[in-house]
N, C-alpha and C positions, 0 to 999 in steps of 0.2 A: 281589670278585665282583659281577656286575651284579645289578640288582634282579630278583626273580622276576616273570615275566610273569603277567598276569591270565588265569585259566582261562576260556575262552569258555563262555557260559551253556549251550550245547547239550550240553556234556560233563558238566555238573553232575548231571544225572539218572543217568548211568551211575555216577558216584561214589556217589550215594545208594543205588543198587541194590547196589553192592559192600558198602557198610556194612551194609545189611540182611541180605545173604547171609551175612556173617561174624559175626553176633551170637551170643554164647555164652549169653545168657539170654533168656527169653521176656518177662519183665517188667522194666522198668528205670525208676525214677523220675528218674534223672539226665537221660536223653535222651527220656523219654516214648515209649519203644519205637520210636524212629526209627533209632537206630544212630549218630546224630550230634547234636552240640549246636548247630550252626549253621555259618556260613562266615566265613572271615577276609577281610581287605582285598584278598586276591588271588583271591577267589571259590573258595578251596579249602575243603573240608569240615574241620570240627573233629570228629574221631571221638570217640565216647563212650569214655572210658578204663575205664569200669566193665563194659561188656557187649560190646565189639567186639574181635575178634582183629586188632589193627592190623597185625601182621606179615603176615597172610594178605591183608588188604586192600591193603597196599603191594605185595605180590607180584603180585596180580591187576591193580592199577593200572599197574604198570610194564609188564606185558604189553599192556594196553590202549593205553598211550602208544606202545609199539613198533609196534603194529598200526594206528595212526591217524596218517597222514602230517602232518596239521595239528598234532598234539601233538608229534610227533617234531621238527618245526621249532621249536616253542616250548620244549620241555623235554628233548629228546634228550640234550643235553650234561650235564644234571644226573644222569642215570643212567649214562652212559658211564664217568665217573670211578670210581664205586663198583664197577662190573663189572670194570674193569681192576685195581683194587686186590685183588679177590677171586680173580683168576686165578693159577694156579700156573705158575712159570717153568720148572720142572724136569720 
């Protein structure tokens, strides 16, 4: 598999907003109430494992990628595989 492309900076704010939106706790010492711990080398958020519903964030992020042509070009093939595996043939 090829290397993951770097997330453009202008989409990082949307990712931060999704992390905040899906927090399960109002106070968290792990992420200092941000919903994320930082970003990785690909400019992707590292979600807080203690207070964020990561499945909900991933679901919303996938929809955001599908709705954003620039991100479909960069990451569309990462989500296509998982969707095809989940489809029922019968």
